[in-house]
C-alpha positions, 0 to 999 in steps of 0.5 A: 096514811095512818097518821099525820107524820106519815102524811107530812113525810109523803107530802114533803117527799112529793114537794122535794121531787117536784120543786127541784132547782130546775123548777125554780130556774126554768119551769116556774119562769116559763109558767109565768110567761102568760097573760092568763088572768087567773094564773096560779103562778101569779097568785103564788107570787102575790102570796109570796109578797104577803109571806115576805111582808112586802110593801106595795110598789112605790109605797110604805103600805103592806101588800097584806094590808091592802089586799085585806078583803074586809076593807070596803071602799068605792075603789080598791086600795091596791091595783094591778099596774102595767109597768110598761103601760098599754098605750106606751107599748102600743106606741112601740108597736106592741098591741096584742093583749097576750103581750101587753098583759103578761104577768111579768108586766104587772105590779101591785100599786096603790090606786093613786100611783096607778092614776098618776103613772097613767100612760107614762113610759117607765123611763119617765115615771121611775126617776120621780120615785128615785128622788122620793124614796131612800136607798134602803127603801128602793133596794127592798122595792126592787127586790120584792117586786122583782125589778131588774136594775135599769129595767125602765130602759130595757127593751120590753121582751128582755125586761119580761124575761129578766123579771120572770126569773126574779119573780121565781126567786121571790116565790122560792124564798117565800116557799123556803120561809114556810119551812122551819129552817127558812131564812128570809133575806135581810138588807137592814142590818145595822152598819158595823162601826169603823173601829170594829171594821179596821180592827178586823183588818182587810178581808173578803168584805173589808178593804181600806184605801188612803184616798179616793182620787189623790196620789199621796206621792204626787199630791195630784188627782190620779185616774189610777187611784179612782179606778182602784177605788171603783173596782173595789166597789164593783167587786163587792157589788158583784160578790156578797157585798162589803165595806170600803173605808176611805182615809185608812191605810192598808195597815189600819193607820188613819190618814183622814179624808182631808188628803183627798182635798174636797172642800167638804163632806157633801162634795166628797159624796157628790163626787162618789155619786158621780163616779158611780153614775158615770163609771158603773151605772146610775141604777147601782147607786141604791146599793152603795151607802156612804157614811162618815165617822171619826176614827182615831182623831181623823174623819173617814168615809165608809162606803157600805156596798150591798150585793147587787142583783145583776152584773156590774161592769166598770167603764175604763175608757172604751173597755168594760171590766168585770171584778169580783172579790177573791179573798182579801183582794179584788180580781178582774175576771177574763172574758172567758170566765165572766159568763160562768161566774154570772151564771152561778152568782146571779142565776144560780 
């Protein structure tokens, strides 16, 4: 090469040829399937956390700050933690270092958290942090640290496979951020006011419902009304997110949350949380953000739903149903359609 532009052109072409969609979806996850202490793929993932300005797992401290080599202390401020501790894995019959020290079993944590977690099983220590951290913090934590929803209850090898795929996505995003037109994901946009949502009318990311559980014709709680409510939330989670407004009719006229008969707003949110836990799964609660607002003299509930990172099914008796948003409505996919949609939406 005779000049910088020529060099960059060749380098860019080489990167484009090597870093194909198959590299991100297949090659990189495969390279992460190792226990090598000096794996380039592992360091690429840690570097990605720095580029994306990520916090340490379970912490408000930045990875970049705690990795600062100029900080001198008797003990490192940040440590590699086994998400599934070695002694816990040993109790499960998993003893080999090549299995326990898999890259996908490591996460960066502050040493105090590492000490507290010790040999606890994931399903023992994770709930503590669910109680301590806000929903928006949890969703960022799960995103940056490539944690599948419900991972603490997963079989170990299944967890490793899922996490490698998510780690590869984080490295991909960081790589894109290095380019001039890279756009990192943001999950902290300010919520849109209710009056603006209603003015826009129902659409792919907006839906209105008069009530959460009460049939306005019979004035009784109706399981069909609850199912309709839940399938809209699942449709948003399985698509690109959206906002469901309770207390507003389809035509935008206010009804108010009083029609649902809850004694207070806290009881209404508790009912919502219980529905999410029992019918969708507790792990998806972090993507559902309720808030109350005044709209044309009535109190209404806006349920803001963020796009989930794994498929969400609605329990309907003994059946699990899968919903997506299609235009301004929620549609149930046939069993024959679900796997292809999941492949494109969650693994594409």
